[in-house]
LORO-935562 format. One record per residue: residue number from 0; residue in three letters; y, z, x of N, C-alpha, C, O, CB in turn. Coordinates in pm, whole numbers, plus 50000, padded with zeros to 5 digits. Each point is the difference from the previous one (the first is absolute). Glycine has a CB too. Layout:
N
- num | residu | nyy | nzz | nxx | cayy | cazz | caxx | cyy | czz | cxx | oyy | ozz | oxx | cbyy | cbzz | cbxx
- NUM | Ala | Y | Z | X | Y | Z | X | Y | Z | X | Y | Z | X | Y | Z | X
...
end
This chain:
152
- num | residu | nyy | nzz | nxx | cayy | cazz | caxx | cyy | czz | cxx | oyy | ozz | oxx | cbyy | cbzz | cbxx
- 0 | Met | 63616 | 74046 | 35488 | 50128 | 50002 | 50067 | 50043 | 50144 | 50027 | 49999 | 50042 | 50115 | 50063 | 49740 | 49775
- 1 | Pro | 49978 | 50297 | 50005 | 50028 | 50140 | 50032 | 49872 | 50070 | 50044 | 49895 | 49987 | 49937 | 50297 | 50017 | 49898
- 2 | Arg | 49820 | 50069 | 50271 | 49886 | 50071 | 50058 | 50050 | 50135 | 50045 | 50109 | 50012 | 50056 | 49775 | 49772 | 50018
- 3 | His | 50035 | 50318 | 49903 | 50041 | 50135 | 50037 | 49877 | 50078 | 50043 | 49893 | 49986 | 49941 | 50303 | 50007 | 49899
- 4 | Ser | 49821 | 50088 | 50264 | 49892 | 50091 | 50039 | 50059 | 50136 | 50032 | 50112 | 50011 | 50049 | 49749 | 49797 | 50040
- 5 | Glu | 50061 | 50294 | 49884 | 50038 | 50139 | 50025 | 49883 | 50068 | 50069 | 49884 | 49978 | 49964 | 50272 | 50029 | 49835
- 6 | Asn | 49874 | 50072 | 50299 | 49902 | 50087 | 50065 | 50068 | 50135 | 50015 | 50103 | 50011 | 50066 | 49780 | 49797 | 50058
- 7 | Arg | 50059 | 50292 | 49815 | 50060 | 50133 | 50011 | 49894 | 50105 | 49982 | 49891 | 49975 | 49949 | 50326 | 49938 | 49966
- 8 | Glu | 49817 | 50207 | 50129 | 49912 | 50114 | 49982 | 50052 | 50081 | 49883 | 50121 | 50022 | 49987 | 49818 | 49985 | 50260
- 9 | Met | 49968 | 50037 | 49668 | 50038 | 50076 | 49881 | 49932 | 50136 | 50002 | 49890 | 50013 | 50055 | 50141 | 49774 | 49814
- 10 | Pro | 50031 | 50315 | 50074 | 49943 | 50135 | 49999 | 49901 | 50022 | 49884 | 50002 | 50105 | 49935 | 50208 | 49974 | 50172
- 11 | Tyr | 49705 | 49822 | 49869 | 49896 | 50006 | 49897 | 49874 | 49939 | 50058 | 50005 | 49931 | 50102 | 50166 | 50057 | 49709
- 12 | Thr | 49717 | 50035 | 50124 | 49875 | 49943 | 50051 | 49989 | 49852 | 49962 | 50068 | 49953 | 49909 | 49821 | 50274 | 50074
- 13 | Ala | 50025 | 49703 | 50088 | 49974 | 49859 | 49969 | 49948 | 49988 | 49857 | 50038 | 49907 | 49928 | 49913 | 50044 | 50316
- 14 | Arg | 49962 | 50140 | 49713 | 49944 | 49997 | 49864 | 50112 | 50017 | 49896 | 50002 | 49929 | 49899 | 49779 | 50165 | 50188
- 15 | Gln | 50310 | 50000 | 49936 | 50110 | 50020 | 49906 | 50086 | 49874 | 49986 | 50030 | 49957 | 49889 | 49972 | 50287 | 50170
- 16 | Met | 50035 | 49697 | 50053 | 50085 | 49881 | 49995 | 49926 | 49880 | 49941 | 50058 | 49922 | 49925 | 50067 | 50164 | 50275
- 17 | Tyr | 49747 | 49901 | 49833 | 49919 | 49893 | 49942 | 49996 | 50014 | 49848 | 50023 | 49903 | 49928 | 49837 | 50085 | 50282
- 18 | Asn | 50112 | 50133 | 49740 | 49992 | 50022 | 49856 | 50132 | 49970 | 49931 | 50001 | 49944 | 49890 | 49825 | 50230 | 50151
- 19 | Leu | 50285 | 49863 | 50022 | 50131 | 49974 | 49943 | 50024 | 49849 | 49985 | 50041 | 49954 | 49893 | 50045 | 50259 | 50211
- 20 | Val | 49888 | 49710 | 50000 | 50025 | 49855 | 49996 | 49899 | 49929 | 49911 | 50033 | 49900 | 49936 | 50064 | 50113 | 50296
- 21 | Ala | 49780 | 50036 | 49762 | 49896 | 49937 | 49918 | 50025 | 50019 | 49851 | 49941 | 49929 | 49918 | 49898 | 50108 | 50267
- 22 | Asp | 50246 | 50057 | 49778 | 50029 | 50028 | 49860 | 50107 | 49904 | 49947 | 50111 | 50042 | 49967 | 49829 | 50200 | 50068
- 23 | Val | 50025 | 49631 | 49957 | 50093 | 49894 | 49961 | 50058 | 50025 | 49861 | 50117 | 49969 | 49976 | 49755 | 49869 | 50167
- 24 | Ala | 50049 | 50215 | 49766 | 50047 | 50023 | 49863 | 50120 | 50094 | 49994 | 50077 | 49996 | 49904 | 49690 | 49965 | 50016
- 25 | Ser | 50250 | 50124 | 50181 | 50112 | 50096 | 50002 | 50127 | 49944 | 50064 | 50102 | 50068 | 50000 | 49730 | 50114 | 50009
- 26 | Tyr | 50165 | 49698 | 50046 | 50116 | 49945 | 50069 | 50129 | 50003 | 49917 | 50106 | 50030 | 50056 | 49736 | 49826 | 50068
- 27 | Pro | 50155 | 50114 | 49745 | 50126 | 50003 | 49925 | 50067 | 50137 | 49996 | 50120 | 50010 | 49974 | 49788 | 49806 | 49889
- 28 | Glu | 50016 | 50290 | 50163 | 50055 | 50135 | 49998 | 50093 | 50027 | 50120 | 50085 | 50089 | 49992 | 49710 | 49985 | 49886
- 29 | Phe | 50188 | 49851 | 50231 | 50076 | 50036 | 50120 | 50047 | 49882 | 50084 | 50088 | 50018 | 50085 | 49784 | 50189 | 49915
- 30 | Leu | 50074 | 49676 | 49982 | 50031 | 49888 | 50088 | 50119 | 49920 | 49947 | 49998 | 49954 | 49886 | 49761 | 50034 | 50183
- 31 | Pro | 50346 | 49994 | 50014 | 50118 | 49925 | 49955 | 49964 | 49861 | 49951 | 49912 | 49934 | 50056 | 50227 | 50195 | 50107
- 32 | Trp | 49928 | 49828 | 49734 | 49988 | 49866 | 49943 | 49865 | 49972 | 49934 | 49976 | 49888 | 49957 | 50183 | 50039 | 50216
- 33 | Thr | 49754 | 50173 | 49817 | 49871 | 49979 | 49935 | 50010 | 50050 | 49857 | 50001 | 50121 | 49975 | 49874 | 49902 | 50246
- 34 | Ala | 50131 | 49883 | 49684 | 50020 | 50034 | 49860 | 49869 | 50032 | 49928 | 49999 | 50078 | 49905 | 50202 | 49776 | 50096
- 35 | Ala | 49688 | 50087 | 50044 | 49872 | 50022 | 49933 | 49886 | 49966 | 50095 | 50016 | 49923 | 50095 | 50088 | 50027 | 49680
- 36 | Ala | 49780 | 50108 | 50197 | 49878 | 49970 | 50075 | 49883 | 50001 | 49902 | 49993 | 50084 | 49910 | 50100 | 50019 | 50306
- 37 | Arg | 49817 | 49803 | 49804 | 49881 | 49992 | 49915 | 49881 | 49963 | 50088 | 50006 | 49905 | 50078 | 50132 | 50027 | 49719
- 38 | Ile | 49756 | 50142 | 50189 | 49876 | 49968 | 50072 | 49919 | 49907 | 49910 | 49958 | 50038 | 49891 | 50041 | 50187 | 50236
- 39 | Arg | 49979 | 49653 | 49919 | 49921 | 49902 | 49922 | 49852 | 50037 | 50001 | 49935 | 50002 | 49896 | 50232 | 49819 | 50160
- 40 | Arg | 49782 | 50208 | 50064 | 49859 | 50036 | 50013 | 49976 | 50066 | 50133 | 50076 | 49984 | 50096 | 49857 | 49827 | 49755
- 41 | Arg | 49958 | 50265 | 50154 | 49956 | 50067 | 50123 | 49850 | 49977 | 50013 | 49926 | 50011 | 49903 | 50258 | 50166 | 50082
- 42 | Thr | 49774 | 49792 | 50137 | 49858 | 49980 | 50027 | 49965 | 50079 | 50125 | 50062 | 49982 | 50105 | 49938 | 49789 | 49787
- 43 | Asp | 49900 | 50316 | 50096 | 49957 | 50083 | 50112 | 49883 | 49933 | 50070 | 49898 | 49970 | 49936 | 50180 | 50240 | 49947
- 44 | Phe | 49935 | 49766 | 50247 | 49895 | 49938 | 50080 | 49933 | 50099 | 50094 | 49929 | 49960 | 50092 | 50195 | 49825 | 49893
- 45 | Gly | 49899 | 50343 | 49993 | 49939 | 50102 | 50085 | 50089 | 50036 | 50118 | 50060 | 50108 | 50002 | 49716 | 49809 | 49931
- 46 | Asp | 50234 | 49993 | 50165 | 50083 | 50029 | 50117 | 50147 | 49964 | 49978 | 50086 | 50042 | 50078 | 49715 | 49919 | 50064
- 47 | His | 50228 | 49962 | 49753 | 50138 | 49966 | 49966 | 50011 | 49974 | 49850 | 49900 | 49980 | 49931 | 50137 | 49923 | 50300
- 48 | Glu | 50086 | 50097 | 49723 | 50027 | 49974 | 49859 | 50101 | 49887 | 49991 | 50095 | 49995 | 50078 | 49857 | 50245 | 49859
- 49 | Leu | 50027 | 49670 | 49969 | 50092 | 49890 | 49976 | 50075 | 50028 | 49871 | 49940 | 50027 | 49896 | 49910 | 49808 | 50227
- 50 | Met | 50282 | 50159 | 49885 | 50084 | 50023 | 49884 | 50091 | 49879 | 49983 | 50059 | 49951 | 50096 | 49933 | 50302 | 49936
- 51 | Glu | 50020 | 49700 | 49845 | 50101 | 49899 | 49968 | 50106 | 50070 | 49918 | 49970 | 50066 | 49901 | 49862 | 49740 | 50104
- 52 | Ala | 50293 | 50179 | 50038 | 50110 | 50074 | 49938 | 50121 | 49910 | 49981 | 50023 | 49907 | 50076 | 49893 | 50305 | 50027
- 53 | Asp | 50161 | 49819 | 49794 | 50128 | 49935 | 49975 | 50111 | 50101 | 50021 | 49991 | 50114 | 49955 | 49904 | 49724 | 49881
- 54 | Leu | 50210 | 50120 | 50233 | 50122 | 50080 | 50011 | 50114 | 49919 | 49940 | 50006 | 49878 | 50017 | 49911 | 50241 | 50192
- 55 | Val | 50172 | 49948 | 49720 | 50122 | 49936 | 49951 | 50113 | 50053 | 50086 | 50028 | 50120 | 50002 | 49883 | 49855 | 49758
- 56 | Ile | 50154 | 49934 | 50311 | 50110 | 50033 | 50089 | 50131 | 49961 | 49931 | 50014 | 49888 | 49952 | 49841 | 50080 | 50255
- 57 | Ser | 50238 | 50124 | 49787 | 50128 | 49976 | 49935 | 50110 | 50026 | 50102 | 50016 | 50113 | 50049 | 49891 | 49951 | 49722
- 58 | Phe | 50170 | 49832 | 50261 | 50108 | 50011 | 50099 | 50120 | 49921 | 49949 | 49995 | 49877 | 49989 | 49838 | 50149 | 50202
- 59 | Lys | 50274 | 50046 | 49779 | 50122 | 49939 | 49944 | 49963 | 49918 | 49875 | 49944 | 50055 | 49906 | 50164 | 49937 | 50325
- 60 | Val | 49921 | 49878 | 49767 | 49969 | 49918 | 49883 | 49857 | 49945 | 50002 | 49957 | 49937 | 49904 | 50284 | 50002 | 50085
- 61 | Phe | 49685 | 50085 | 50118 | 49865 | 49948 | 50012 | 49898 | 50102 | 49951 | 50009 | 50119 | 50029 | 50063 | 49739 | 50164
- 62 | Arg | 49831 | 50093 | 49733 | 49888 | 50083 | 49956 | 49877 | 49910 | 50009 | 49989 | 49903 | 49927 | 50155 | 50246 | 49917
- 63 | Glu | 49766 | 49885 | 50246 | 49884 | 49915 | 50026 | 49872 | 50083 | 50002 | 49998 | 50113 | 50049 | 50147 | 49729 | 50083
- 64 | Arg | 49748 | 50100 | 49815 | 49869 | 50060 | 50007 | 49920 | 49925 | 50106 | 50006 | 49878 | 50009 | 50002 | 50193 | 49746
- 65 | Phe | 49918 | 50004 | 50326 | 49910 | 49932 | 50091 | 49867 | 50074 | 50006 | 49993 | 50122 | 49983 | 50203 | 49794 | 50151
- 66 | Gly | 49702 | 50007 | 49890 | 49865 | 50056 | 50009 | 49953 | 50002 | 50144 | 50035 | 49912 | 50079 | 49915 | 50007 | 49690
- 67 | Ser | 49971 | 50182 | 50263 | 49946 | 50009 | 50136 | 49858 | 50054 | 49996 | 49959 | 50069 | 49906 | 50272 | 49966 | 50187
- 68 | Arg | 49696 | 49932 | 50010 | 49866 | 50052 | 50022 | 50011 | 50105 | 50110 | 50041 | 49970 | 50112 | 49845 | 49811 | 49817
- 69 | Val | 50077 | 50340 | 50038 | 50011 | 50112 | 50092 | 49860 | 50042 | 50040 | 49917 | 50033 | 49915 | 50302 | 50043 | 49981
- 70 | Thr | 49755 | 49923 | 50234 | 49871 | 50046 | 50050 | 50019 | 50138 | 50060 | 50075 | 50019 | 50096 | 49848 | 49743 | 49949
- 71 | Leu | 50006 | 50334 | 49898 | 50008 | 50139 | 50043 | 49880 | 50033 | 50086 | 49885 | 49984 | 49957 | 50243 | 50079 | 49834
- 72 | Trp | 49897 | 49983 | 50331 | 49897 | 50038 | 50096 | 50012 | 50150 | 50025 | 50061 | 50040 | 50100 | 49940 | 49728 | 50009
- 73 | Pro | 49943 | 50318 | 49805 | 50022 | 50144 | 50012 | 49953 | 50060 | 50132 | 50070 | 50086 | 50055 | 49908 | 49924 | 49702
- 74 | Ser | 49908 | 49949 | 50295 | 49951 | 50061 | 50125 | 50084 | 49958 | 50120 | 50004 | 50071 | 50101 | 49765 | 49932 | 49802
- 75 | Leu | 50298 | 49883 | 50088 | 50086 | 49951 | 50108 | 50146 | 50040 | 49979 | 50083 | 49981 | 50088 | 49760 | 49828 | 49945
- 76 | His | 50187 | 50246 | 49849 | 50138 | 50033 | 49963 | 50089 | 49876 | 50013 | 50109 | 50006 | 50057 | 49857 | 50233 | 50018
- 77 | Arg | 49986 | 49650 | 49872 | 50072 | 49873 | 50009 | 50010 | 49936 | 49861 | 49907 | 50009 | 49919 | 50012 | 49958 | 50320
- 78 | Ile | 50196 | 49969 | 49736 | 50025 | 49930 | 49874 | 50056 | 49863 | 50034 | 50104 | 49989 | 50066 | 49938 | 50229 | 49807
- 79 | Asp | 49890 | 49677 | 50082 | 50044 | 49862 | 50022 | 50040 | 49939 | 49867 | 49932 | 50019 | 49899 | 49916 | 49957 | 50302
- 80 | Thr | 50263 | 49951 | 49798 | 50049 | 49938 | 49877 | 50019 | 49851 | 50021 | 50057 | 49956 | 50100 | 50057 | 50258 | 49834
- 81 | Glu | 49836 | 49708 | 49969 | 50017 | 49855 | 50001 | 50063 | 49958 | 49868 | 49973 | 50060 | 49896 | 49828 | 49909 | 50259
- 82 | Tyr | 50279 | 49930 | 49849 | 50070 | 49946 | 49884 | 49905 | 49920 | 49911 | 49919 | 49923 | 50050 | 50293 | 50070 | 50083
- 83 | Leu | 49799 | 50026 | 49735 | 49922 | 49920 | 49904 | 50089 | 49901 | 49924 | 49974 | 49880 | 50001 | 49865 | 50311 | 49977
- 84 | Asp | 50266 | 49861 | 49955 | 50084 | 49913 | 49919 | 50137 | 50064 | 49978 | 50016 | 50121 | 50012 | 49780 | 49784 | 49875
- 85 | Gly | 50302 | 50009 | 50081 | 50135 | 50049 | 49976 | 50103 | 49921 | 50079 | 49981 | 49881 | 50025 | 49926 | 50345 | 49931
- 86 | Pro | 50204 | 49839 | 50084 | 50115 | 49930 | 50056 | 49994 | 49970 | 50150 | 50095 | 49944 | 50055 | 50031 | 50165 | 49768
- 87 | Phe | 49765 | 49928 | 50243 | 49993 | 49981 | 50144 | 49930 | 49869 | 50038 | 49916 | 49950 | 49925 | 50081 | 50297 | 50101
- 88 | Lys | 50038 | 49700 | 50090 | 49918 | 49897 | 50063 | 49878 | 50067 | 50059 | 49888 | 49950 | 49991 | 50314 | 49904 | 50059
- 89 | Tyr | 49821 | 50263 | 50012 | 49891 | 50081 | 50056 | 50049 | 50143 | 50016 | 50121 | 50025 | 50004 | 49780 | 49774 | 50116
- 90 | Leu | 50007 | 50292 | 49890 | 50029 | 50140 | 50030 | 49874 | 50061 | 50058 | 49891 | 49988 | 49943 | 50283 | 50029 | 49871
- 91 | Lys | 49840 | 50048 | 50299 | 49891 | 50075 | 50061 | 50059 | 50131 | 50051 | 50110 | 50004 | 50054 | 49762 | 49784 | 50011
- 92 | Ser | 50050 | 50317 | 49918 | 50044 | 50127 | 50055 | 49879 | 50087 | 50029 | 49891 | 49977 | 49948 | 50327 | 50008 | 49928
- 93 | Tyr | 49803 | 50115 | 50208 | 49895 | 50099 | 50020 | 50062 | 50134 | 50038 | 50111 | 50008 | 50054 | 49728 | 49812 | 50017
- 94 | Trp | 50085 | 50284 | 49900 | 50030 | 50137 | 50041 | 49878 | 50048 | 50076 | 49887 | 49971 | 49962 | 50268 | 50075 | 49840
- 95 | His | 49868 | 50029 | 50306 | 49890 | 50064 | 50071 | 50046 | 50140 | 50040 | 50111 | 50019 | 50050 | 49799 | 49758 | 50037
- 96 | Phe | 50003 | 50320 | 49889 | 50032 | 50141 | 50027 | 49894 | 50056 | 50094 | 49881 | 49977 | 49982 | 50231 | 50050 | 49791
- 97 | Glu | 49934 | 50046 | 50328 | 49908 | 50055 | 50099 | 50043 | 50143 | 50035 | 50114 | 50023 | 50041 | 49838 | 49745 | 50052
- 98 | Asp | 49956 | 50326 | 49891 | 50030 | 50139 | 50038 | 50023 | 50007 | 50150 | 49923 | 49944 | 50079 | 49939 | 50145 | 49728
- 99 | Val | 50245 | 49980 | 50232 | 50033 | 50011 | 50143 | 50004 | 50145 | 50048 | 49987 | 50026 | 50120 | 50142 | 49763 | 49861
- 100 | Ala | 49890 | 50304 | 49928 | 50005 | 50142 | 50034 | 49973 | 50077 | 49871 | 49993 | 49940 | 49892 | 50173 | 50024 | 50301
- 101 | Glu | 49819 | 50165 | 49817 | 49975 | 50083 | 49882 | 50109 | 49977 | 49896 | 50116 | 50034 | 50023 | 49767 | 50138 | 50119
- 102 | Gly | 50080 | 49771 | 49743 | 50095 | 49980 | 49892 | 50102 | 49890 | 50022 | 50099 | 49994 | 49928 | 49870 | 50240 | 50024
- 103 | Arg | 50009 | 49678 | 50146 | 50094 | 49891 | 50029 | 49924 | 49868 | 50011 | 49883 | 49997 | 50038 | 50273 | 50164 | 50083
- 104 | Cys | 49913 | 49732 | 49845 | 49936 | 49868 | 50014 | 50102 | 49897 | 50045 | 50121 | 50015 | 49983 | 49712 | 50045 | 49839
- 105 | Lys | 50113 | 49834 | 50234 | 50079 | 49883 | 50036 | 49991 | 49904 | 49882 | 49891 | 49974 | 49948 | 50067 | 50054 | 50304
- 106 | Val | 50156 | 49919 | 49706 | 50007 | 49905 | 49890 | 50044 | 49866 | 50056 | 50100 | 49990 | 50070 | 49953 | 50193 | 49763
- 107 | Glu | 49870 | 49715 | 50136 | 50035 | 49863 | 50039 | 50012 | 49918 | 49871 | 49908 | 49997 | 49919 | 49973 | 50023 | 50308
- 108 | Phe | 50233 | 49915 | 49757 | 50026 | 49919 | 49881 | 50052 | 49864 | 50044 | 50082 | 49990 | 50092 | 49968 | 50216 | 49769
- 109 | Phe | 49901 | 49688 | 50073 | 50045 | 49865 | 50031 | 50009 | 49922 | 49870 | 49912 | 50010 | 49915 | 49983 | 49997 | 50316
- 110 | Val | 50212 | 49915 | 49752 | 50013 | 49910 | 49885 | 50064 | 49869 | 50047 | 50091 | 49999 | 50083 | 49929 | 50198 | 49757
- 111 | Asp | 49930 | 49694 | 50104 | 50052 | 49866 | 50030 | 49995 | 49922 | 49868 | 49894 | 49993 | 49937 | 50028 | 50013 | 50310
- 112 | Phe | 50191 | 49935 | 49712 | 50001 | 49927 | 49874 | 50110 | 49896 | 49998 | 50091 | 50001 | 50083 | 49815 | 50199 | 49801
- 113 | Glu | 50084 | 49709 | 50018 | 50106 | 49903 | 49974 | 50000 | 49970 | 49851 | 49895 | 49977 | 49941 | 50086 | 49923 | 50292
- 114 | Phe | 50138 | 50101 | 49706 | 50014 | 49966 | 49860 | 50000 | 49849 | 49982 | 50042 | 49927 | 50089 | 50085 | 50286 | 49870
- 115 | Lys | 49826 | 49740 | 49925 | 50010 | 49858 | 49964 | 50145 | 49963 | 49971 | 50045 | 49892 | 50036 | 49720 | 50113 | 49871
- 116 | Asn | 50308 | 50085 | 50026 | 50137 | 49979 | 49958 | 50095 | 50024 | 50117 | 50007 | 50111 | 50053 | 49933 | 49956 | 49710
- 117 | Arg | 50134 | 49830 | 50276 | 50092 | 50013 | 50115 | 50114 | 50097 | 49974 | 50046 | 50069 | 50091 | 49897 | 49698 | 49971
- 118 | Val | 50103 | 50240 | 49812 | 50109 | 50093 | 49967 | 49951 | 50143 | 50018 | 50068 | 50083 | 50061 | 50031 | 49751 | 49776
- 119 | Leu | 49784 | 50195 | 50108 | 49943 | 50134 | 50014 | 49973 | 50032 | 50146 | 50024 | 50112 | 50046 | 49873 | 49869 | 49726
- 120 | Gln | 50052 | 49922 | 50302 | 49975 | 50019 | 50143 | 50129 | 50033 | 50073 | 50002 | 50087 | 50088 | 49804 | 49754 | 49900
- 121 | Gly | 50303 | 50090 | 49975 | 50129 | 50027 | 50063 | 50053 | 50139 | 49968 | 50053 | 50069 | 50087 | 49994 | 49689 | 49903
- 122 | Val | 49939 | 50283 | 49884 | 50046 | 50132 | 49958 | 49921 | 50108 | 50074 | 50058 | 50094 | 50055 | 50007 | 49816 | 49717
- 123 | Ile | 49804 | 50077 | 50231 | 49915 | 50098 | 50068 | 50027 | 49997 | 50151 | 50007 | 50104 | 50064 | 49816 | 49873 | 49756
- 124 | Gly | 50190 | 49904 | 50235 | 50026 | 49988 | 50144 | 50123 | 50076 | 50044 | 50004 | 50057 | 50109 | 49887 | 49723 | 49884
- 125 | Ala | 50211 | 50222 | 49920 | 50125 | 50067 | 50035 | 49986 | 50151 | 50006 | 50074 | 50067 | 50072 | 50048 | 49745 | 49823
- 126 | Val | 49784 | 50243 | 50030 | 49985 | 50147 | 49993 | 49860 | 50045 | 50044 | 49962 | 50115 | 49977 | 50206 | 49889 | 49836
- 127 | Phe | 49758 | 49907 | 50249 | 49859 | 50026 | 50029 | 49977 | 50126 | 50083 | 49919 | 50085 | 49963 | 50045 | 49672 | 50024
- 128 | Asn | 50106 | 50256 | 50125 | 49976 | 50117 | 50086 | 50033 | 50130 | 49929 | 49925 | 50097 | 50010 | 50126 | 49762 | 50189
- 129 | Glu | 50060 | 50144 | 49728 | 50034 | 50121 | 49924 | 49896 | 50027 | 49892 | 49964 | 50115 | 49975 | 50280 | 49844 | 50070
- 130 | Ala | 49708 | 49935 | 49891 | 49898 | 50016 | 49896 | 49872 | 50060 | 50059 | 49941 | 50090 | 49940 | 50156 | 49716 | 49934
- 131 | Met | 49861 | 50145 | 50240 | 49878 | 50053 | 50063 | 50017 | 50146 | 50039 | 49908 | 50080 | 49985 | 50039 | 49691 | 50100
- 132 | Leu | 50171 | 50265 | 49966 | 50026 | 50141 | 50034 | 49996 | 50088 | 49876 | 49948 | 50111 | 50005 | 50192 | 49814 | 50190
- 133 | Arg | 49915 | 50027 | 49694 | 49996 | 50078 | 49875 | 49857 | 50017 | 49951 | 49964 | 50106 | 49949 | 50264 | 49809 | 49992
- 134 | Ile | 49691 | 49981 | 50072 | 49860 | 50009 | 49956 | 49923 | 50100 | 50086 | 49926 | 50082 | 49947 | 50084 | 49679 | 49974
- 135 | Val | 50008 | 50232 | 50209 | 49932 | 50094 | 50090 | 50045 | 50143 | 49969 | 49918 | 50092 | 49995 | 50066 | 49731 | 50186
- 136 | Arg | 50147 | 50197 | 49798 | 50050 | 50133 | 49965 | 49942 | 50048 | 49867 | 49975 | 50119 | 49983 | 50237 | 49832 | 50142
- 137 | Ala | 49767 | 49957 | 49781 | 49944 | 50037 | 49870 | 49857 | 50053 | 50016 | 49962 | 50097 | 49935 | 50182 | 49730 | 49953
- 138 | Phe | 49777 | 50110 | 50199 | 49865 | 50049 | 50026 | 50004 | 50137 | 50070 | 49920 | 50088 | 49969 | 49997 | 49674 | 50048
- 139 | Glu | 50176 | 50255 | 50074 | 50015 | 50130 | 50068 | 50038 | 50109 | 49900 | 49945 | 50110 | 50003 | 50124 | 49772 | 50208
- 140 | Ser | 50024 | 50088 | 49700 | 50043 | 50097 | 49899 | 49887 | 50032 | 49903 | 49985 | 50114 | 49957 | 50248 | 49801 | 50063
- 141 | Arg | 49688 | 49984 | 49947 | 49886 | 50022 | 49911 | 49898 | 50092 | 50066 | 49944 | 50089 | 49935 | 50092 | 49683 | 49961
- 142 | Ala | 49939 | 50208 | 50234 | 49907 | 50087 | 50073 | 50050 | 50143 | 49995 | 49921 | 50092 | 49977 | 50012 | 49718 | 50175
- 143 | Glu | 50195 | 50210 | 49870 | 50056 | 50135 | 49997 | 49987 | 50061 | 49861 | 49969 | 50118 | 49986 | 50192 | 49818 | 50196
- 144 | Ala | 49862 | 49983 | 49713 | 49989 | 50050 | 49863 | 49855 | 50037 | 49966 | 49975 | 50100 | 49932 | 50222 | 49758 | 50002
- 145 | Leu | 49708 | 50063 | 50114 | 49859 | 50025 | 49969 | 49939 | 50110 | 50087 | 49922 | 50082 | 49951 | 50060 | 49680 | 49979
- 146 | Tyr | 50052 | 50239 | 50197 | 49930 | 50086 | 50097 | 50085 | 50113 | 50057 | 49951 | 50083 | 50076 | 49914 | 49720 | 49979
- 147 | Gly | 50262 | 50199 | 49908 | 50087 | 50107 | 50045 | 50072 | 49966 | 50128 | 49963 | 49907 | 50072 | 49887 | 50253 | 49818
- 148 | Thr | 50253 | 49916 | 50138 | 50077 | 49983 | 50122 | 49918 | 50055 | 50116 | 49956 | 50115 | 49995 | 50264 | 49901 | 49880
- 149 | Pro | 49760 | 49903 | 50229 | 49922 | 50048 | 50114 | 50071 | 50114 | 50073 | 50122 | 50006 | 50006 | 49780 | 49766 | 50019
- 150 | Ala | 50018 | 50317 | 50030 | 50056 | 50111 | 50081 | 50057 | 49945 | 50129 | 49944 | 49909 | 50061 | 49890 | 50253 | 49840
- 151 | Ala | 50278 | 49894 | 50140 | 50065 | 49952 | 50124 | 49934 | 50057 | 50122 | 50042 | 49971 | 50112 | 50173 | 50007 | 49767
end
């Protein structure tokens, strides 16, 4: 039901942004409403890596853990996420990063999900767009903290 997509150019390389988003274990350090992250397992297949991870999301009175399967495609600078278990009916998302100029990349982000709990769905639905903007800003701020302020 809630669906969001972002396309923007960032003053960092595709590799830098890919590495930032692929570092799921660090999400609690900077991502709003993310109380904890745990990597269940990682399997390297050569051209891609499969990671199963749990995130604990805490929003107002709600605190939920959900599991996802994250497929990391380093040579393509792409990250695909599929829902495994938790409070959602479904969740799918992806990130794709593409270098467009010296030290700049295009970032494409998409997420689509629905909660099983109608109350939680209603609460999130009411603030969904603002929540997505805060999450995108959190990734931008993290890039600046890790890689520095880009030259104007």
